[in-house]
Structures are given as C-alpha cells and as structure tokens.
N, C-alpha and C positions, 0 to 999 in steps of 0.2 A: 504493500500500500504506500509506503514511504517513497519507493522508487517511482511509482505512478505520479505521486504528487510532485516529486522533484522534476520529472519531465514536463508536467503541466506548468510548473512555475517557470521553467526555462523558456516556454513558449508564451508566457504572459507578458504582453506589451505594457501592461499597467504597472509592472513590478518597479521600473525606475521611478514612477511617481510616488509609490509607497515608500521607497527608500529615501527619496528626497524629503518626504514628509517627516520621516524619523529624524533626519539630519536637521530639518527646520525646527522640530520640537526641542531638540537638545540645544541648538544654538540660541533660540529665543529664550529658553530658560536661563542660560548663562547671561544673556543680555538683560533679563529681568533682575538677576542677581547683581549685575554691574550697576544697573539703575538704582537699586536700593543702596548699594555702597556709596555711590556718588551723592545721594540725597539723604544720607544717614542722619545728619544733624537736623534735617527738617521733618523727620518721621516722629510722630507723637509717641507711639508705643513700639519700641524696638523688638520686644518679645513677640508681638503680633506679626511684625514683618518677617521675622525669622520663621515663625510657625507657618506663615503663608508660603514662603519660599520652600520650606520642607515638604509641605503638602504638594506643591507644584512639582517638586523634584521627584517625589515618589510616583506621582501619576505620570510624569514624563517617562519614567522607566517602564511602568506598566503598559502605557499606550505604545511605547516604542517596541516593546517585546511583541505586543499583539499585532501591530502593523507589519512586523517583520516575519510573522508566521502566516501560514495559509489560512487558518481559521479566522484570524483577525481581518484579513483582507476580504474574506468572503462573507463577513458577518457585519451588517449595517448597525447592529446593536452596539458594537464597540464604539463606532463613530458617534452614535447618539449618547452613549455613556460619557464619551469624551466631551461632548457639548454640555451635558449637565454638570460634570465636574468642573469644567472651565468656567461656566457661569458662577458656580459656587465659589471658585477661587477668586473671581472678580469681586464678589460681595465680601470675601474674606479680607479685602483691603480695609474694611471697617474695623478689623482687629488692630490695624496699625494707624489708621487715620480716622478721625471723626468725620461724619457725613458732611458737616458744614465746611470742613477744610477741603474735602474732595470737590464740593460744589464751588468752593472759593478758588480752586485752581490746582490743588494737590493732585498728583498723578495717581492713576489706578495702577497698582504695582504689577499686575499681570502683563501690561504693555503689549508688545506684538505677539507674545505667547498665546494670547486669546484667539488668534486667527487659526490655530491648529485644527480645531474641529470643523471650521469652515472648509478648509482644504480636504480634510478627511471625508466629509459628507459629499463634497464635489466629486472626489475620485470614486466614492462608493456608489452614489446615486445620480451622478451627472449634474446638469444645470439646476434642477429643482432642489437637489440636496444641498448644493452650494448656496442657493438663495435662502433656504431654510436656516442654514447655519449662520449666514451673514445677518439675516433679520433678527435672529435670537440674540446674537452677540451685540448687535447695534441697540436693541431694546434694553438689554442689561446695562450697556454703557450709558444710554440716555437716562435710565432711572437713577444711576449713580451721580451723573453730572447734573441732572435736572434740565427741565425744558428751557430754562433761561439761558443755558449754554449750548443749545442745540446747534447753533451756527458754528461754534468752535469745534464740535466733534463731527461736523459734516464731512470733512476730508477723510476721517477714519472710516465713516460709514461707506463712503464712496469706494475706498480701497477694499473694504470687505466685500462689497457687492461685485466689484470688478474681479476680485480673486475668485469668488464663487462662480461667476459666469465663465471666466476664461478657463479655469481649471476644470469646471464641469463639462464645458464644451470639448476640451482636449481629451478628457477621460472618456466621454461618450464616443468620440471619433476613434480613439484607440481601442475601445471595447469592440466596436464594429469591425475594425481591422483585425483584432485578435480572433474574432469569430471566423472571419474569412481565412485567416492564417491556419486555424485549426482544421477547417474544411479542406484547405489545400493540402495540409500534411496528411490528413486521412485519405484524400483522393490519391496522393502520391504513393502512400503505403499500399493502398488497394491495387493501384496500377502495377507496382513492383511485384506484388504477390501474384497478380493475374499473369504478368509476364513470366514469372518463374514457373507457374503451373502450365502456362502455354507451351513453354519449352519441353516440359516433361510429357505433356500430352502429344505434342508434335513428334517427339522422338520415339514415342511408344505407341499409344492407342491409334493415333491418326494413320501412322504408317501401316499398322496391322489392318485397319479398316480399308485402306486403299488397296492393300494386297488382296484382301478377301474380295473386294469389288472387281478387281482385274481378273482374278482367277475364276470367280463365279461366273462372270460374263463370258469368259473363254470356254468354260466347261458347258454352260447352258443348262437347260432343264430346270430342275428344282434348285440347282446351284445359282441360277440367274436370279431367283427370288431372294436368295440369301445375299447376293451381290447388291440388289436394290435396297434391301434393309441396311446393309453396310453403308451404302451411299447416303441414305437418309441420316444415319447416326453420325456419319462424318460431317455432314452439313450442320447438324444440331450442335456438335461439339465445336465446330469452327464458329458458329454463331455465339455460343456461350463464351468462347475465348475473346470474341470481338466486342462483346457487350461492354458497356461503360456506365459509370455512375450517372444517375438521372438528376444530379443536383442542378438547381437553377435558382433564380431569385425573382421576387415580385410576381409570383404566379406563372413563371415561364418554365418550360421543360425542354429537354433535348429531343428534337425530332428524330435524330439518327438512332437514339436508343430505342425509340418506339418502332422504327422500321426494320432494324437489324433482325429481330426474330421472325420476320416474314420470309427469310431466305430458306430455300429448299433446293434439292438437286436440280430443279428446273427453273429456279428463280434466284438471280444474283442481285444482291443489294450493295450498291456502291455509295459510300458516304465520305464526307471530308474527315480529315484527321481530328479536327477540333469539333467542339459542340456547335450545334445549330439551334440556338435557344429561340423558342417561339412561345406566345401565350398558350397556355394549356389547351384552351378550347380550339384554337387554330390548329395546333399539332394533332389533336384528336380527330378533327375533321379531315385533315390531310391523310391520316392513316386510313380512315374509312374510304376515302377516294381511291387510294392505292389498292385496298382490298377489293373494291368493286371492279377496278380495271383488271386486276389479276383474275378475278372471277370470270370476267368476260373472255380472258385468254383461254381459261379452262373450257369454257362453253363453246367458243366459236373459232379459236385459232388452230385447232387440230390437236391430235393426241401427242405429237412429238414436239410441240412448240415450246421454246424457252423464252424467259422474260428477264428483263433487266430493269431494276429500279435505281435511278441515279438522283442524288441530291447535290445541288450546288448552292453555296452561300454567296450571293452577289452583293452583300452589304445591306442595302435597304430592302431587298426582297430575296425570296428563296425560289429557286427554279427546281421543280420536281418533275421528272420525266419517267414514264413507264413505257417500255418498248418491248415488242415481241417479234419473233421471226416466223410467225404463223402464216396462215393462208391469206390474211388481209381481206379488205373489202373496198367499197367505194364510199365517198362522202354521201352520195345519194341514198345508198342503202342504210346508212346510219340515220339519216333524216326520216327515211321510210319506217325504220324500226320504231322511232319515236311516235310517228303518226299511227302505227299499229298498236300502240299502247305499251310498248317495251320501254319503261321509264328509267332503266339503269343508267343510260348515258345522260339523259336530259336532267334527271333529278339527282342521282347519286354522285355524278361527276360534275357536270356543268353547274347544276343547281347549288351544290355545296361550295364550289369555288366562287361562284357569283356572290353567295352570301358572305364570303370572306373578303369580298372586294378585290378578288383576283381575276385573272384571265386564263382561258383555256384554248389551246389549239390542238388539232389532231391531223396527223399525216398518215394516210393509208392508201394502199393500192393492192389489187389482186396479186397474190404471190409474193408480196414484199413486206408483209406484216403490218403492224399498226404501232404508231408512237403517239402517246399523249404527252403534251407539254403544258405544265401548269405553273403560273407565277403568282406568288402571294407575298404581300408586304410582311416584313419581319418585325414591325413595330407593334 
C-alpha cells in the first residue's frame, strides 16, 4: 500500500504547492517571532505573547506534518482545522495586548502566518476554498481592529483575496492536468501491456491459426470448415490486439474503437493510428450506417464479396468510406429500390447522415462493386 501511495505522490502535480505551503508556514512563524522580539517593549503582557507564539509553533509543526503526508493533502478537514486554529491564534493576541490597544494600532501578533489556511483551502478546494479562507481571516481581522479601521486593513484583505483566487485557480488547473496525466500513464501502461501480449500472440497463436487455415484449405472437405473457423478466430484475435482505450472527454468517444470489432475474414477495417474523437451520438450513428452498408454487401454483392471500411480524420470533418468488390449495381437501381419500399439506403444510410448534417455519395457500376463515401463534421 505504501508503494502505491508513493507512486501516486510522484505523479501528483499539486505536491510542490503543498511543500511550498509547509515552507510558508515555518517561515511566517519565524517572522511572527521576529515581530514580537522587535516590539517586545510595546507588548503589554509578555507571558501572553510567549504563550501565543508557543501555540502557533506547535500547530505549525502539526499542520506541516499533515500537509507533508498523503492523508493531510487528501483531507479538507485538516485545512478547515487549520483555519479554526489560526482564527483562535489571532484572538489569542488579546492575551498579550488589550483590545483597545489593538484597535488603537497595536499589531495582531499572528501577522502573515494567518494566511496559511487561506492557501491550504485554495490548494485543497480550489477558488471557492481560497475565498472561504480569505473571508474568514478578513472577518476575524476586522473584528479585532474594529470597523473604524476598516480602511487600514483593506490592503491585507485584498492580499488575502488575491492569494485565495490565484492559488485556487492554479490548484484547480493543476488538478485537471494531474487527472489527465494519470489517464495518460494508465493508457501508456495498457498500450505497453497490449503490445507485449500482441507479440506473444503473434509469435504463437496467430501463426498456428494461419497454418491451420492454409493446411485446411489445401486438404479440403471437413478440413476446409476447420480452416474457416481458424480464419475467423485469427481475425477476432487481431481485432482484440488492435483494440484501444475508449477514453474521451466532454461526451466524445473514439470512432475507431467502435468500428474495429466489425472486422471479419471478409471485412477489413482501416483506421488512423490516433483516436478519432466524435460526440457519442454521432459515433453511434456512424457505426449503425456502416453496419447497414455491410448488411447490404451480404445481401446483394455476392457470396464471395469482400468489404473495406476506411476512416480518415480530415480535421474539421471525418471521411468514412465503405467499399466492396461485389457485383455492383447502377444508381438507377438504387433509386428504384427506394421507390419499391426498400428503405435501407434512403433511411438507414442517407437519412442518418443527413440528420448528422453530413453528406453522402455513392459510386457503383455492374461488376465493379459499390463504394459509399460519407462526410460528417467532427465538432
């Protein structure tokens, strides 16, 4: 378990922010100590100041240990506890200075140290967490200083708000990047494992199936049926090896991943090396179109016809073509089939593409097969 967490921390882009927060906590506590030392003669109760610094020091150690560990970085409750303790330490200034002196101009002894939970909440919860911390510290400061001195603490409030916003925005951006990095690492690992298995399958199972197919075809008879089964399993294994993760974003999916399983001994599927991401509804409709076109090949192109499904990513649009080497037909016969009530072409192919805002063209001639070419926007 510890090794898993260590690897997770190594890929955590927010880790530098947490480490910077720990350094900030320690330095600002030392700065608060220095401030008390320089104003020692002006402090009303020295014992109260020492007690406050001791409490701040103990909490600095506790919070720093928490923010340095996995559980502390994953638990917003530590940042909220930090906020509560910090506000309490601000009010602990009353142990060293009377309220009238503070409102008269005496310093709140926590100084810049009080900004720690603002940064912690910004890292943990993003912009909203940073604003919550900044507002809480600002209200505590205002209650100590009094509304009559609101203009004097305005600069401190502005700095707290800016820190909460900027750090929160940076943390949110890095968190999103971290999620994408983890997905990329997972995809890379899966691809490496698939490549390793692919080599093993290619060197063993696929070669045996290919040999069974060749020998069975040569022998004929019942062995030919065995050869056909071997050919089907070879295609199935190659399809499995060529499959890829279906990861996308914002409701988009890889069209190639959906089309690759359509490959058979008589159907070749050719796709780009990279993903072709489309809206899920668009990709689903295109797969239905391809299935209808392949169904037409089985019904009308002849028993020995082969088909090719080709995907091309043109940037703003996707070009999808389905071609066969069957008997072919004429455009007039296609129109006549629609008139006779055969709606596969008009509705399942042309109708679907039209609904997607795309275009369809078909080229066919007797003895030359048929090729459907469909263009659909990729946005």
